[in-house]
C-alpha positions in Angstrom: -37.1 -25.5 19.4 -40.9 -25.0 18.9 -40.7 -21.2 19.2 -38.1 -20.8 16.5 -38.7 -19.0 13.2 -37.7 -20.8 10.0 -36.2 -18.7 7.3 -35.4 -20.2 3.9 -32.9 -18.5 1.5 -33.2 -19.6 -2.1 -29.9 -19.0 -3.8 -26.4 -19.2 -2.5 -24.6 -16.3 -4.4 -23.5 -13.0 -3.0 -26.9 -11.8 -1.9 -28.1 -15.2 -0.5 -24.9 -15.8 1.5 -24.9 -12.3 2.9 -28.6 -12.7 3.9 -28.2 -16.1 5.4 -25.2 -15.0 7.5 -26.9 -11.9 8.7 -30.0 -13.8 9.8 -27.9 -15.8 12.3 -27.9 -12.6 14.5 -30.9 -14.1 16.3 -30.5 -17.4 18.1 -34.2 -18.2 17.6 -34.0 -18.1 13.8 -33.4 -21.4 11.9 -31.7 -20.5 8.6 -31.7 -22.8 5.6 -29.9 -22.0 2.4 -30.9 -23.9 -0.7 -28.4 -23.9 -3.6 -27.8 -26.3 -6.5 -24.1 -26.5 -5.7 -22.2 -27.4 -2.6 -19.6 -24.7 -3.1 -19.8 -20.9 -3.5 -19.2 -19.5 -7.0 -17.2 -16.3 -7.0 -18.8 -15.0 -10.2 -16.5 -12.1 -10.8 -13.7 -14.6 -11.3 -15.5 -16.7 -13.9 -13.6 -15.2 -16.8 -10.4 -16.4 -15.1 -11.9 -19.8 -14.6 -12.6 -20.0 -18.4 -9.1 -18.8 -19.3 -7.3 -21.0 -16.8 -5.8 -18.0 -14.9 -7.8 -18.4 -11.6 -10.3 -20.3 -9.6 -13.9 -19.2 -9.1 -14.9 -21.7 -6.5 -14.8 -21.0 -2.8 -15.8 -23.6 -0.2 -19.0 -22.6 1.7 -17.2 -23.3 5.0 -15.1 -20.3 4.3 -18.0 -17.8 3.7 -21.1 -19.3 5.3 -22.0 -19.1 9.0 -21.8 -22.4 10.9 -25.4 -22.0 12.0 -26.8 -22.0 8.4 -28.1 -25.4 7.1 -27.0 -25.9 3.5 -29.3 -27.9 1.3 -27.8 -28.8 -2.1 -30.9 -28.8 -4.3 -32.9 -26.7 -6.7 -36.2 -25.0 -5.9 -38.7 -25.8 -8.7 -41.7 -23.9 -7.2 -42.6 -21.6 -4.4 -46.0 -22.2 -2.7 -46.7 -18.8 -1.2 -50.1 -19.7 0.2 -48.7 -22.9 1.8 -45.4 -21.3 2.8 -43.3 -24.1 1.3 -41.0 -24.8 -1.6 -40.8 -27.8 -3.9 -37.4 -29.3 -4.6 -36.0 -30.9 -7.7 -35.1 -34.0 -5.6 -38.8 -34.5 -5.0 -39.0 -33.2 -1.4 -40.6 -30.1 0.0 -39.5 -27.6 2.7 -41.7 -25.3 4.7 -40.8 -21.8 5.8 -42.1 -18.9 7.9 -40.2 -16.3 5.8 -38.4 -16.7 2.5 -35.6 -14.7 0.9 -35.6 -14.9 -2.9 -32.0 -14.6 -4.1 -31.8 -16.7 -7.2 -29.4 -14.3 -9.0 -28.9 -14.0 -12.7 -27.4 -15.9 -15.6 -26.9 -15.5 -19.3 -29.8 -14.1 -21.3 -31.1 -16.6 -23.8 -29.5 -15.5 -27.2 -32.1 -14.8 -29.8 -29.6 -14.4 -32.7 -29.9 -17.4 -35.0 -27.3 -20.1 -34.2 -26.1 -18.4 -31.0 -27.8 -20.9 -28.7 -26.2 -23.8 -30.6 -22.7 -22.5 -31.4 -21.7 -20.2 -28.6 -20.3 -20.5 -25.1 -21.2 -18.3 -22.1 -19.5 -17.4 -18.9 -22.2 -16.5 -16.3 -22.1 -19.8 -14.5 -19.4 -22.2 -13.2 -20.5 -24.9 -15.6 -20.4 -22.6 -18.6 -17.0 -21.3 -17.7 -15.7 -24.9 -17.4 -17.2 -25.8 -20.7 -15.5 -22.8 -22.3 -12.2 -23.8 -20.8 -12.5 -27.3 -22.2 -13.4 -25.9 -25.7 -10.4 -23.6 -25.7 -8.2 -26.4 -24.5 -9.2 -28.5 -27.4 -8.7 -25.7 -29.9 -5.3 -24.6 -31.4 -4.0 -21.5 -29.7 -3.7 -19.8 -33.2 -7.4 -20.2 -33.9 -9.5 -17.1 -33.6 -11.8 -16.6 -30.6 -14.7 -14.2 -31.0 -16.3 -12.6 -28.0 -19.7 -11.0 -28.6 -20.7 -8.3 -26.1 -18.5 -5.5 -24.8 -19.8 -5.0 -21.3 -17.5 -5.9 -18.3 -17.8 -9.6 -18.9 -17.0 -9.4 -22.6 -14.0 -7.0 -22.0 -12.6 -9.1 -19.2 -13.0 -12.4 -21.1 -11.4 -10.9 -24.3 -8.4 -9.4 -22.3 -7.9 -12.6 -20.3 -7.7 -14.8 -23.3 -5.6 -12.4 -25.3 -3.1 -12.2 -22.5 -2.8 -15.9 -22.7 -1.8 -15.7 -26.3 -5.2 -16.2 -28.0 -6.2 -14.3 -31.1 -9.3 -12.5 -30.0 -11.9 -10.4 -31.8 -14.3 -8.4 -29.6 -17.7 -7.6 -31.2 -19.2 -4.7 -29.4 -22.5 -4.4 -31.3 -22.4 -0.7 -30.5 -20.0 0.9 -28.1 -17.1 -0.5 -26.1 -17.8 -0.5 -22.4 -21.1 1.5 -22.5 -20.9 2.2 -18.8 -17.5 3.8 -19.0 -16.7 7.5 -19.2 -15.1 8.4 -22.6 -11.7 8.8 -20.9 -11.9 5.4 -19.3 -13.1 3.9 -22.6 -10.1 5.2 -24.4 -7.9 3.7 -21.7 -9.6 0.3 -22.1 -9.3 0.5 -25.9 -5.5 1.1 -25.6 -5.0 -1.8 -23.3 -7.0 -4.2 -25.6 -5.0 -3.0 -28.6 -1.7 -3.6 -26.7 -3.0 -7.2 -26.1 -3.7 -7.7 -29.8 -7.5 -7.7 -29.4 -9.4 -6.7 -32.6 -12.2 -4.4 -31.4 -15.2 -4.0 -33.7 -17.5 -1.2 -32.5 -20.0 1.2 -34.0 -22.9 0.9 -36.4 -23.3 -2.4 -38.2 -21.3 -4.5 -35.6 -24.3 -6.3 -34.1 -24.0 -10.0 -34.5 -26.9 -11.2 -36.6 -26.1 -14.9 -37.0 -23.6 -17.5 -35.6 -22.5 -20.7 -37.2 -20.1 -23.4 -36.0 -17.1 -21.5 -37.4 -18.2 -17.9 -38.1 -20.1 -14.8 -36.7 -22.0 -12.7 -39.2 -22.5 -9.0 -38.5 -25.3 -6.6 -39.5 -23.0 -4.8 -42.0 -22.5 -8.1 -43.9 -19.1 -9.0 -42.7 -18.5 -12.6 -41.7 -15.8 -13.2 -39.1 -14.1 -16.6 -38.8 -14.4 -18.0 -35.3 -13.2 -21.3 -34.0 -14.7 -20.5 -30.5 -17.5 -17.9 -30.0 -18.2 -16.6 -26.6 -21.6 -14.9 -26.0 -21.6 -12.2 -23.2 -24.4 -10.0 -24.5 -26.8 -9.5 -21.6 -28.1 -11.3 -18.5 -31.3 -12.9 -17.6 -32.9 -14.2 -14.4 -34.4 -17.6 -13.6 -38.2 -17.8 -14.1 -38.9 -19.4 -10.7 -40.9 -16.4 -9.4 -43.1 -16.3 -12.6 -43.6 -20.1 -12.5 -44.7 -19.8 -8.9 -47.4 -17.2 -9.7 -45.6 -14.2 -8.2 -45.5 -10.8 -9.7 -42.4 -10.0 -11.8 -41.1 -7.3 -14.1 -40.7 -7.8 -17.8 -37.3 -9.5 -17.3 -38.6 -11.9 -14.6 -37.3 -10.2 -11.4 -39.5 -10.4 -8.4 -41.5 -7.2 -7.9 -41.1 -5.8 -4.4 -41.7 -2.6 -2.5 -39.0 -0.4 -1.1 -38.4 -2.8 1.8 -37.7 -5.6 -0.8 -40.9 -7.3 0.2 -42.9 -9.1 -2.5 -45.9 -7.1 -3.7 -47.8 -10.4 -3.3 -46.7 -11.7 0.1 -45.0 -10.0 3.0 -43.4 -13.3 3.9 -41.3 -13.3 0.8 -38.4 -10.8 0.4 -36.1 -10.5 -2.6 -32.4 -9.7 -2.9 -29.7 -9.4 -5.5 -30.1 -9.5 -9.3 -33.5 -11.2 -9.1 -35.1 -8.3 -7.2 -37.0 -5.3 -8.7 -37.8 -2.8 -5.9 -40.6 -0.6 -7.1 -39.9 -1.9 -10.6 -36.6 0.0 -10.7 -33.9 -2.6 -10.1 -30.3 -1.5 -9.6 -27.4 -2.5 -11.9 -26.8 -6.3 -11.8 -23.5 -6.7 -9.8 -22.1 -8.1 -6.6 -21.7 -4.4 -5.6 -25.5 -4.3 -5.4 -26.1 -7.9 -4.4 -24.4 -7.9 -1.0 -26.1 -4.7 0.3 -29.4 -6.0 -1.0 -28.8 -9.3 0.8 -28.1 -7.4 4.0 -31.2 -5.3 3.6 -33.4 -8.3 2.9 -32.2 -10.0 6.0 -32.8 -6.9 8.0 -36.4 -6.7 6.6 -37.1 -10.3 7.8 -35.5 -9.7 11.2 -37.6 -6.5 11.6 -40.8 -8.5 10.8 -39.9 -11.2 13.3 -39.3 -8.5 15.9 -42.7 -6.9 14.9 -40.9 -3.7 13.9 -41.3 -1.7 10.7 -38.6 -2.5 8.2 -36.4 0.2 6.7 -36.5 1.0 3.0 -34.0 -0.1 0.4 -31.1 2.3 -0.4 -28.4 1.5 -2.9 -25.0 3.2 -3.1 -22.7 2.8 -6.1 -19.3 4.3 -6.4 -17.4 2.7 -9.2 -17.1 -0.2 -11.7 -13.9 -2.2 -11.9 -12.8 -4.2 -14.9 -9.8 -6.5 -15.1 -7.8 -6.3 -18.4 -5.7 -9.4 -17.9 -3.6 -10.1 -14.9 -1.4 -7.0 -15.3 -3.8 -4.2 -15.9 -7.4 -3.1 -15.2 -9.5 0.0 -14.8 -11.3 1.3 -11.7 -14.0 3.6 -13.1 -15.4 6.0 -10.6 -19.0 7.1 -10.6 -21.3 9.7 -9.1 -24.0 9.0 -6.6 -26.4 8.2 -9.5 -24.1 5.4 -10.7 -23.0 7.5 -13.7 -19.4 7.2 -14.7 -17.2 10.3 -14.2 -13.9 11.4 -15.7 -11.8 9.9 -12.9 -10.5 6.4 -13.3 -7.4 4.4 -12.2 -5.9 2.3 -15.0 -3.0 0.0 -15.7 -1.2 -1.9 -12.9 -2.9 0.2 -10.1 -6.3 -0.6 -11.7 -5.5 -4.3 -11.7 -4.5 -4.2 -8.0 -7.7 -2.4 -7.1 -9.8 -5.0 -9.0 -7.9 -7.8 -7.2 -8.5 -6.0 -3.9 -12.3 -6.0 -4.7 -12.3 -9.7 -5.6 -10.6 -10.7 -2.4 -12.5 -8.2 -0.4 -15.9 -9.6 -1.4 -15.0 -13.0 0.0 -13.6 -11.4 3.2 -16.8 -9.4 3.7 -18.9 -12.5 3.5 -16.6 -14.4 5.8 -16.6 -11.5 8.3 -20.4 -11.4 8.3 -20.4 -15.2 8.9 -18.3 -14.8 12.0 -19.8 -11.6 13.2 -23.3 -11.2 11.9 -24.6 -7.7 11.8 -21.1 -6.2 11.2 -21.7 -5.4 7.5 -23.0 -1.8 7.2 -22.6 -0.6 3.5 -26.4 -0.9 3.0 -26.9 1.6 5.7 -25.3 4.5 3.8 -27.8 7.2 2.8 -26.6 8.8 -0.4 -27.7 6.4 -3.1 -31.5 6.6 -3.4 -32.1 10.2 -4.7 -32.3 9.2 -8.4 -34.6 6.3 -7.8 -37.0 8.6 -6.0 -36.9 11.0 -9.0 -37.5 8.1 -11.4 -40.5 6.9 -9.4 -42.0 10.4 -9.4 -41.5 10.7 -13.2 
C-alpha cells in the first residue's frame, strides 16, 4: 500500500529478530530483515555445536513473525543520503527507516600465527569448522583454548566433558567478570573435568604455530587444535558506509539508539554504542536493545518523542559441560556479587536461559509488543555517572 512505511533491519540475530518482530505491531509498516543465512543462529549454543553436544540452528519460522520479509543476503553498504542499502548479490533495497543490528564476531587475532592456525567459535561456520577439525584429530591429542571469558570457559568444559585433553590459556585471570567465589567454583569444576588452567602473569599467548602455542613466559604448549576465544569485534559496515563509529566500529548513537548522523538509522545489539558507552556484548543486552530500537522507530513513525535507552543486567550464566554450570548474580551496575548458583542447578538455570531466549523471540513474533524487559528502570544509573565523568 502506498501509505506504508518501509523499515529494513540489517542483521538477523537476537537484536534484529526482536526488532523485526516488534515492528509488526503496526499494520502499516513493511518490515524486511536482511541476513546472510536462512536460519537463526542461537549463538549461546555455538560451543555445543563445536563439541557435537547440541545444535545452534533454529528455523526462522520458529522465531520470526510471519509478516516479516526475510532476504537472504549481505549488506555491503548503507547509503544514508539515498536511504538505501547495497546487497552482495548486486541489488539494492530502499528504506524509510533502518535498524542496524549486525552483531559481533571474533576479533581479528593480532598474535603471530593466530589467524592462520586457530579456530574460532563466534559464528556457525566457525563452530562447524572446529567440529570438523576435532573430528579429524585423535581424541588423545591436546586441544588448547586461548581466552578465559565465558566462550573460552564453556568451550574448554564442553570438550573436556567429551573426553578431550584440554588446556585453557587465560592470559591473565580465569573468568574476569566472575566474583572470586564464583571463580573458585568454576576452577574446581574445570579441574574435575581434567582441564589444565594456565592463569596469571606470563600466560598471554604470544605466538601460535600449527602444533603449538607460545606463552609470554617462554613456555611452549603442544596443541593439535587451538581455539581462539580472546575478544570480539564488530563488522565494519557502518564505517565503510561513512557513519560515525566508536574505536571498535560500533555505530555511535544517542540515548534513543539513533545514529548521531541520521535519525532514520537506529542501532541495536552488539554493534550499537549509545553515547559511546556500549553495554556488555551479550544476548542479555541484545534483545532489550532490539526492542528499544523498534520502539524508537515506531515512535518516530507516530511522530512521538522516543524514549531513552535503559539497560538492566542481573547475572551472567556459564555452562560447564552438560552436567554443571554457574549462574553468577550481579548488582544493578553489572558487577558480579558473592551470590552464585553452581553445579547441577547452575546447569539447569543456564539451559533455562538458552531455551527461554528462543521462547521470548517466538512470543514476540506471535504477540508483538509483549516483551517488556527493556522497560525496567533500574539499569541506567552508572551510565549516567560515566557520561558525567
